[in-house]
Each structure stands twice: as structure tokens, then as C-alpha cells.
Steps between C-alpha positions, in 0.01 A plus 500: 500500500483272197145435395395156375171349396569206731413728785177585333399132458574421862247747627233417239242378752541804720438735210223315312212699638673826418586383150144399428389842606735679255311604186642433151632816329305590189758721318769508370500128555591234742835453675638150492803363678794285406736352750771239512275332760200498269369235259383528144294183547322582822549868543227752438725804455392653825752626751426210730501249216734641235614349176852378456604646163458834336413336170213309658375818655512682166315220338230509768434866546315742280602834359519780756582251773808531720740222578690549824815288519651419838879491560681201359644361177273460201496413135390763256172520313337584170254781546219534250248706683483835679605405847710647776777273617674634803746366748467541873618853577678394817726239344491464127456159343773371268454365147770242445379338180296610207270416221597502132523859382296389201319185407764247431778738597820366641547786743283572793359804672360557844186654354382476143216726407291376214192632326233586752746628758434866419495700822673231703717600795802317638652637817720413793701204377860394496599320180822302506569431134751237405664549160661158522160336543343705223301705751558827314209733571309641791207629297446433133199629307384537141220724392373560851398851609450687824718277712645609833830351616596635840742423776669196348851400593652321203841335522730354237259566218570493130209730430319602814172652389410463133207669331460425132226705343331608819383853582397677814725300728615624839833355604601647833709446811671189373854391577679306228842379600785328320366488147652230281555481124438167341541541126271796539313676773694633794211746530327610816174636356402461136224678308478421132294475184543213255303490177285349378346381827599768747504833321433728793680550830393839634415704806682279744638631828830367633570674830688463827674183396852403596701290258844366579611433143792264508441343158755548225534381142733554209246536220178627650387747761401404849281781628346565833187622319428454131227657287515385141350400169654168391533459121722196506427155364273622219301737717605801294319352201189466715486870580187683391620821673203512727740388770504722805757510775415829668401664823711271709640659814821383657506691826695503827675170445847401612723289279834400645750301295851376547645652188452192285532520126179599321315547825252786486277696728202583278486394136236630259505426129415289196690170505621329187538782245876448483562863406294484181412865434182411312375283781595762751306763312205269459472409863573846641197615695381160618690544824368842592435726795643278766639646821811409697502707813662515843680168469831423667737295287841397623798296383361366172656508157224712347305711744224605260496330163262639236462431129228545239272687737318830480376758748675348794478688827815432696515709815631498857692175463830438675762300312811415700807290427388379159714448193250716312255701703275545195550313176291552188511321165322466163265791546344720766241761423386791719626373830472719809807430710532732794560525874688172503817449700803327350766403752827310455401341174787413268306662218214716610309504172576308181273608216560252223157591368632845418158638578550650844563867565801452723532872570145498634573189702807670648296801595201316644663221696751464779836338440773441751731505197421578140739536211407558137684548176389800302554607145204701384280376783568172677696304244539162668159366614625427846499663838815356651599476862867490413692787347750255354222307325371822348849596389545159341173545312577853386649595165768765468348844548204373703386646828441288808239645732532396862200557725515556874631203693814341637703303248756267650763376256721203562767611258633800314279645227703521181418762238652448158253679274327835477237494774300730722361399838244734659362440846155607607621692804848514639373474858300185437680328211786328678769278349725316741718189516418164647703452820721258310579753226803705619815682390377616162269757338126474463536612139803464278481672163742335262370652177221712364320800640337415831261745661364438848254722685248516785624203700678430827820298481550361849827313544389380842857554620631210290579644158798676351275739313172580335588548134827463312536635150785323326625647177334505247190494719333833557160647584309704755420426863224739604282550808604190687576424862828317548585388851671248726790425265786336683708194418768557762643778713566812286362321193157578365387707202167629387586533131827433322534648153770375266284560194514829316206740459302368796265708712429454871217732597252570778590196707511472878795321664508392863712257701761457228823365641732713288386681183160600372596556136845399378596638159788363296376576149460793262204735472310377804222719639423471871207727579221553749602219736482499880770322695477476878810371670516287810634775723794452732656157530764259375394504136525719192242698308542667165177608343670517159849395403660573164823319419673266260515780244124546512335818374180592682248781511360513853193722542223565749583219740453514878771329703505508879635327811816352344703506821656156539871447564664171406751323716782630274368853566353541154218751522164528333384766255190602315684476167843348439690569177837334449730361233646252747357209298556656158593833348272739318231528768273802458186617679265791439304552821201737495182557696570246773428519873800365691435542871590334826791298361864483602603645163248649264722428199834320535734519202803286461666240711862590438669837452561403139128448431407678175123460509314794348201631692262785425237569770236771467161579657528239773382534859804388700468559873510346847775260393728433796846504336456708188260586225764421235840347559751479214782262578643534150659790322238586237303812579131433557248743354252513788350842438132585553424250774316550829724418794248536780566869548462813292860565607638219287721210602763504768846543350808702588442706188144590599518799732126567476310463829744259657330298771169472321611341177381171356676170437876496466673458166856395444761668287476462123129569511354802318198598705437866408232597412265292713123496543353727766216258581409141435477399138280569306403817690854621550665758278861497391693711747853611562558733793773684314460571129717676246236699313723536196567130454197348684745277683399407854717457807461392860749751639575863431874439477449235232288744298764770538775264390308398189381849403641715226565873549177696491275207591208528739446239770166466677474339843175348623364542849680279748812481715836445332791398716784580260844351529789740567558844353286608208724678250344717232763525228277585205216736422198333655148556629348290779129545572320321780131416496426695817737653751303357793506144369814475287767456763871447440716378787869409531617159612822621664684799649603745226675837490330631188198286418398648164804645327442714191821538309625819335350591167196282555143631482290300742132534580339322794134527600213338684700269725603473863867469591491342845828436677336331799720235658823600323764771557471736205706818481335653193185364339574665167835660426533668166776619274256540211173677430135415483195493719370332811124542513209367701724270698525408867847484655502373856696327773843615381765479768861394486616603847422768753460838325565331161231430245389691189199448277627661179845647463630702204867428531733802535769334293303505176377832369242577238231279648143606444226330698128524548400358837125534530197344662702269722467403864796474734463329838734377767815628331785516749639836386394670175204429278643677193859622476569739212873541487771586253589803295290530189247242612134595477201340666132580471361372829123529488189349645678262735392398847803477727445381856772509761545272795369734769679556827809296576873465483542555132537784261330538168371726228223446253699673225862608518662721236872565496830522317401727213183309405172663407164369621151618419305373798130536427174366635649251744370398841783474752440412863626314802868606495554550872803289588802634682831321470640411838849501352523872421156648556426536131135575443260383235298700253264472212738659250872561541701719261869543575830570335680293763603242238544744213415863413197660352216253524165647400145402590170637375249386760138551397159363580615251763323392817772491763366422845569316824877523468758637737596745227304548184791641300864514606736716296872480556716314744790736563517880493559635152298222335444579130170319457225684313142427598175644374187366672154612390145369533591236756296393799749517785300416808513286811879484500709585802674759283406622156811618314839517663785663311856482623660821617693693240314321220630639176152555359185557699234235466205633303214342696227742405154390394468196728244380750648471848215335685335818620363812331725706721800368313823344624646592830807720487637660810517850357333506164178316598497447876125438500514237228364169620615294203820295468806703591763633263858602569690801384607502138150390400267727302141409589281806429248474345354166607171328438232535759317180409601144442357513149745785432246735353543785748820692531594631843511730674178677381429871523333642812208746472326765707177701511534885520185706567390842615194506730332845549500625854128580493251248380138586543223247492307495176763698315720338235866507574779423249792293623793453252650148548838421350628137471870480416818291520674539827815291437561379148547123469518244215129458449156626572179303538257363246121482513445739786246774585430742785249457776359794699272501800362716783349433840335760726167632627353537155551404139781624278445541130818454295542634144801501266600473134792317347717610213251370253219702661341189649310613809497292815220567752427298812382536857725413794702238310607441141774445245699705257628340185367232263343193657771285339768731637789680338874447491693720736849577373801516725532876446157659545336827606140616447265743675120469510261759638245336722177684592355397837166593654422413864137462606557548873748698703748315713824303480557283194780257408589496133691182382685433174697201372655334191332162458503203267223539244213472516454493881794308639762545765702813564816499288831514691344691790439804282213663690421797723232690688411856608265624772299817420253710693185612325334807646132576489374800291493735814501463877120486521491218252769329703281479808192417291678188378616371836197278557239342284307616318784692342280741308334662807589617850393281785539563874833313515646717224389824680635385839837408343525844341405668829763300689771599249380868510527502880839327487625695203595167330604516135345223283728302262570681173416846640714781633261643761227374732131546425374854551190612694327595181571156344375333816176697480459394137519138610245570774259656252526193275441273798192704603370500145514119483866419441574665169 
């Protein structure tokens, strides 16, 4: 509700008693009231009887009094005492007219503070100035200190609050709107010193004020807040340099302009020096240690305007939308300018004083955009907001530094001089076009060397490209982000280079409509860039394109996701090289990562394209169509690249690990060697290498074709699916890395897969020949000589009963082969066929495994037709098939003259087991084959050696192990043999009795011969000669043996004997003869030893003897025996004495036994007659005498 003093007057009577009772305040003074309803003539200044005018109230009150002004319109007042003048806080009073701002002045002010007004306070008023009526000021003071101006609303003022020469003021919470310039002024708040009268203006506080600065002027500054020393109009000559404008604080104010010319936010400086350096120097330091902090300044010409001032503290201010965010002139000393924010100012900082450290200002303040020109340091004393402005200000060779921010340009930036632009950070320094700027490049370099780095060029989907170098323009683009370049469908470029010697490095390209870097000039380096295509869609992506006769070096770039297909079916590629737009195009491509594109590298557009491309050390993989495609006819050197697989790229000429190869390559691309891992970790690798020339190949056939006679070819681990027959027509060595991992396979059905021609020396080792999936008659057919070593040959089958691993051809004689250390598996018929008169094969150390039971027939080794084979140290097993066609049986080794006379085989040291027949000799009666077989293990076969009837020469099969120590079974010659059987015409004795083949069989048999005396009397030594001798002589004796003797019976037996060396053996009941470590018993042996035995008791004893393993082991070969002997007492009396214990005396039982025998006439053992009467009486006497 609106308060009025009329209300108060109407209730005067009602309130009189209360008013009388209110005491008068003693301090700080009395409050008086002014109201539009009051009267200066009759009023008393009380709230019920107020005065009418403020001036009257001022005139009436004393210092320290308060004047409370009710709402309404009032004229201003001259204040010359320390009073508080305050408007009603509910609805502020309005000052609509003023008093002369000075005695006799033409212009008026709402409040003029004269001498005596120190400490005055003016608060809570609205002042409606009127420039047309000369009502210029809201508050105007000279030489008055300690004033408080608070909560005024000032409108249309020329100079809102003016303090000449006053200190200690507090100017707070005021709103000054629509300032006006009238031949001067246009200032919201003014603090100033003016000699000679007003030399000091210090320690004032201007805070929380809002100034809407609309004033503008052509030849003077209209500031929201001004702090100054005025030396105009002769004042400079009045200086005594005691002047002091210091300690003023401009805090937390808001100044908002409308962009008018010469408008300013805060101005601090010495007025009137006109750039005179002497005057500047003389007055420097008068304006000192003032602070401008936390102010918000918007849309003025000069946000902060400082000149001839020292020790300024300028912090935490926010300048937005100004022509110059900070402008300095004439001289600034030791200013602290930090933590300020500069936003959207045309020029952020203009240092015409030349005294600011702009680098420090850049570091310590926040700019939405900041651009500087550097030579040695910041060369142009300006922090621009516009890159174009900085370029215009720069000299050739300068550097433009662009701080973080977004820079929107309305037109193309033209470069026609040597220039470098460096952004602060490519992620935050962004250059983009205004929405109205389309169909061109952000930068166009017409001349000079232009270097651009650390920025983002964002075409916003409206531009043709980021940068265009036009000859003779050149330079370096480094570490930038270039994105969103598109002027129309299929048109949009990151960088276009028509200028020679340019470098495009370490940039990131995204959302480019067509080409990241287009090169149509000489000696262009494109390195370290990252291009990410748009993926699948109706568009095109080329990370880099070289054309128009351009020559480019392309290194260390990463290009991915170029997968678009245009409506005319043009396809995307990581790199495109073509002379379609001009001949002479060349590209050297190294160290790049080209992944996830349609084509990694596409070369040529027409078949006649003659572009020259060299590509090394690139990572080219996961591209959908091909890693490299050459449409033209010039061969591309693409060696030493990584194709996504250690097996190289996919190509018809690459037979290495087909099915797990990397990206495809077209014809006319040299890709061998390649890298075996991603660059830079990968090593140069070719799966097939000619060791004599160091030339690499991706197929064995290609290496063979290129080799010279005598060369050695090495083949790395892997699977090689070779095309067609492999013909060896020159001396050659092929060595695989490892037979288990170096696998060669055919790609089609072939009669003779490897064919070694006559006169050729061929060596093959450490590979696998695997015919799986194809019909192969012979894996390796030879007409020459050489060696096959440490190789696996498997899965060789042409048709039923047809399939050979290695075949020495009968039609070519004089062959000499070493076939050793190989493995043969799943061969349909014969592992190794040695055939042909005069042909020789050393077959050793091979493992040959048949196909087990089934309807087939096969042999591990077959020798025939006059050939000679030394078959040594092989393992042959599993040949059990029986042909259903004719009942032919399989065997480990077959030797026959069926196809030609007189084949010979020396079969030694082989392990032939688990076959139907271990060795088959001959096919028809009268066969002329010659076979000697020694030191073989022939065991576990259905039949050991089978020789055809009427064989011309018996098979010498002595000295073999047949699976049992009893030797081979033969119906008549060894019917108890439990080893593999042999036929007639086979010599097999001797054989080995152990698998280790250390013991020849059969061994000798032995016997004990002894003569035991008929009478042996207890206690008397008896000599027994014992002879040990050969019974049947065999092929061996026994080693480390000795004899064991023992006796059991009623008493002990003491044994004594001496050997041939007079060593005496003595033991009781049981003991040994011979050294503890044993002795070797020869096959033919006979020796007699006299043994002395002494029996302690009469009775029956069993004497045992045996040949045992030393020192106390088992009985050897059952060679043992025993003899029972009777030992008689000394006489018949002693016999009965010993019948019962104690044995040394006669007890009743002994006497009764003797009496019984005497009566019966029984003859005791060992005696010829019964006991006599006299002998019985002797026993009775001993019994009577006490038993003895």
C-alpha cells in the first residue's frame, strides 16, 4: 500500500498522546521528515508535520541528523553539513529538478555537496535528469569526503554521481540508466582529482552499482565509471605532484552499453596529457594502487580503459561484447591483470601503452577467443578475437597464436604471405564458418609459406574444404582437427594441396564428404594423420588422394572406415592414387594403418593408369574388397607390409596357409616378403626363400621356377596348397622349417605330384607332403638322385590299391637315394618303392605306418627289379590289409623279382611289428631275390619272415629278435619257439633272446654231477666232489652268476670248499660259492670242486645247489638240483642215545626204544643189524648211572 503523510496528518489527534510520550533520540541525531504534503513555512520537520522541500530540511537540521523523504516528486538540494538524506524505503521519492552544480552554474544537480558535507549520506532516491533542461547530475561534489551514496536510481544523466577531490566515499547499490553525453560527460560515476583545488581523490568504494551506459561521443570517452586526474585547462601547470588518486575500489558493478562509439565500462587515467611522454612520465604514480574487481561490463566500446596509471589490480572482471575488452594507452606500470573473463569482444586486449605483459595476461585470464601476433614474443600489442584481424596485422614471417575458443568467420581467410598460425589446443581452438559462409575453404593460401597447427577446422557441413594451398602457396598443417567438410553430395575436402613442398601432418579428419588430403603437387609429405570415414552409405571417402601428377610421401597415417559407395558405384578407399586428372602421379606409402576400408590402397582408374606406387611397412588389413588394388598396368612394390595375417595377403600366387591369409591384393602387386606382425613389431618374412639369392616367394613352385641349379630353398612353417605338378628339373635343395608344421598339399588330382627328372640331384627335408583331398598316385616319383629326409608323406591314394609315397622309377637306372628319418602314413599301397636295375636306396630311420586291417594291400618298403636297398633302423607297422580282388596280403617289407630279376635287400636294425607279414620274399617259385636280415626286431606280426618256395637263395635271417627268447616258431627246426613264425628257406639260428639284442639264443644248458659217499657218519667230515658242466652247448653262457648251496635236516651242516685261486668258502647250512659280484659263465664250461661236509646230527638231510644271479638273486634258467642223504650216528648205542633230548645222555625213552627194537629185531636207519643184547645192557648201565 502506498504510504503518504496525508494519512499521518489525518490521525494527528488520535496519536498526540503517544507522540508526546516518545523521547527525543540523543545520538546520532534527530530524524526529520519531508513530504509533498508538508510545509516549509509551518512545518516542524516531524513526521506528523513535515517540511515540504529537501533544501529547507537541510537548512534546518544539524549535522548528524537524518532527513527522511516521503514518496513524491522533489527538487534537489545543496548539502553543506553531515546529514543523512534518505528516501522512503517502500516507494522511493523522485528528484525531478536540481540545484546549480556550482554557484552560478548553468547546469543543475539533484544533490550538490559543498564544504561541510563530509560524512553525508544520500540513499533511496530516483533522480530523473533532463539533459535538455540542463539537469545534468544526480550528485555533484567538490572536496567532500566520507560520503555515502546508496540505492539511487538515476535516469538520463549526463554525469550521474560526480566526486571531485573527495576521499573515503561509499557509492553502492545505485542504478544509473541511459547516460547522455552533452559536449562532455556521458559518465555514470565519476571520481576525479583536479589541481589546484582538489588534489586528492582516494580510498573510495564503488560497489554493486548498475550502469546502463548509452552515451556516445566522437571525441571523448563516455564511461560507466571514471577514476581520473584531470590536467586540462591549465590544471597540469598547477600540479605540485602531491596529488593522490589511489586506493579506490571499483567492485562488483555492472556496466551495460549499447555499443556506442567511445563508450566505456571503467576508465582510469590522467586526462589531458595528449600523449606527451614527459607529462606522462611526470604524472605516472599519481593514479596508483586502485582496484577494479568483479565487475561485469557488456556491449561498450572500451570495456576497461586505462592510461597513465600504476599498480592497478584488475581481477575477476567479465567483459562481454565490447569493441575492446581492455584498452590501455600512454603508460601503465605494474598492473596485476588476472582472473578476468573476456567474451565476444571484437578485440580482447589492446595495449597501446606497450607496457602490458600480454603473455602473462593470456595465461592468467579467461578468453572465449584470443589471437596474438608473435615475432620474438607478442609482436603486435593486441589480443584479437578475430584470426583475420591478427593476420591483417601480422608481417610476413610472423606467428599468429590462437587461444582456445570458437572463431566464427564470415568469409574465407586469405593467406598471401609467410605466416604461421598456432592454436592453443586442437580440441578447444575451433575455427568455423558463419552459417552464411558456404561453398569455399576456411583458408586459401595464394602465396607464401603458411603453417597451421593445433586448431579445429569445422566446416559445419557447409564448406568445400578446410585449407587449399594454391601454387605457389606452401607450408605445414600439423596437429589439427578437420571435420564436417561438405559443400554438396560427394564434394568436400579436408586439405587440397596444389602447392609444392607442403606438409600435412598429425591431423585428425572426420566427416569429410570426399577426401581428407588431396595432393596435386610435387614433394608433398602427408604424415601422422588420422582419417575416419563415414562408414557405409551413399557417399565417398578417400583418406588421401594423390592425382593430377602429384608426388607424395605418405607415412604413418591411420585411415579407417572408408566404406561408402556412390550412386555410380564408385567405391571408397583409404588411399587413392591415379593419373586420371594428370600424368606423372607418384606415391611412396610407408608406415600407415589402413584398416576397415573398402580398398586399403586403390591405384588407377583406368587400365592405362601409369601411376607409380611404392608401399612398405604399412598395416593393411580388414579391408572388405582388397588391401591393394591395381587397376593399371604398372607393378606396385608393396613388399614388407602387414596384411592382417602372418600368412600374407590373399592372392592366387600365395599358396601359404590358404584360408587364413590377410587382405586380398590384385595382380601387378609385389607383396613378398611381407611383415609377420603389425608394423613396427613385425619382421620381414617370406615363407619361401632362395638362400642363395635371398629372394622371397609365396609359393614353392614360384621359388623353384626362379631358382638356378644348385640353389637351396627354405620353406617356413605353414600349409602350402601348390598348384598342379611340381617338376624338379634342376639340381635343387628344399628344406622346410619343421616337418610337423611345414605342410605341402596339392590343389588337384595328380599322377606324379613331385616329379624329379633324370640327371637331377634333389634334396627334400623337413616338410610334410599331404595328399589329403586329392587323388595322388605317387607323392614323389624320381628319375634322378638325392635325398628325402625328415619328411612326412601321408594321405597318398589314387584309386583302390594304388598309391605310393616315394617311387624310384624302374625306367631310369643309376639312381642313388638316401631316404631317412621320414614318416609315412595312410599310403594306399607302398611307402617306399625301390625299383629299377642299378638303382640304390639307403632307407634308414623312417617310420612307416600301414592302414591296418581292410580291403587293401600294402608294403612299407618294396624292393624289386634289380634294385638294391639298404633298409636300416626303420619302424614299420600296421600292414595288415588283404586285397579282396586276389587275396594278396600286406607286409612290412616286400622283396621280389616279379617285375625284374635279382633285387637285393640288406635289412638291419628295423622294428617290424603288428603286420600280417614282417618280411615277404618272393612272389613266384624260383624268385631270385637276395635278402639278408640281421639285428631286426620282428615281433607281434602274424608271421615273421615268409619266403616263397623254391627261393633261389635262402633268406639269412639270423641274429634277430622274434618277440620271445625262445626264438621264432618253425614247425620242425624250432617247434617250441613262441616268437613270430618263419617259413622254410629262412635261416634263423642264432637269434637274440632279448629285445635289446644283447643275448644270443639259444644258450647252453648246464648240469651238476656229484658223488655222495654211501656212508656218512655224524661228526665225521665227508668229501663230496661236485662237477658243474655244460650239458648242451648253446650260443652263450651267463654273466654275473655264482653258486648257492644249502642243507636242511635234524642238525647243522658245515660246508667247506676252495676255488681255483685257493679261496676257501666256509658256511653253516647255507652259503655261496664264487665272488659276491659273480663271475661270467661261458657257454662251454666244466669244473669240479671238492666240498667237505660235516653233519652235527644223524638223520636225513636234503642238500640243495643252484646257479643264481649274483650276489643273491634268482635261480638262473632253472639250473638247480638237490640230493637227500642219510647221516648215521657213530655206533648203534649212540644212535639210541640221540633219539630224545638231551642227546648227550640216555633217558628212559631212549632205553625203552632200544629195548623195543631189540625185542622186535628192528634194524635202525644206517645200520646193517639190530641192537645186540650187550649193546642194550650198555645203554641200561648208562641209564642207571644217570644217563651218560
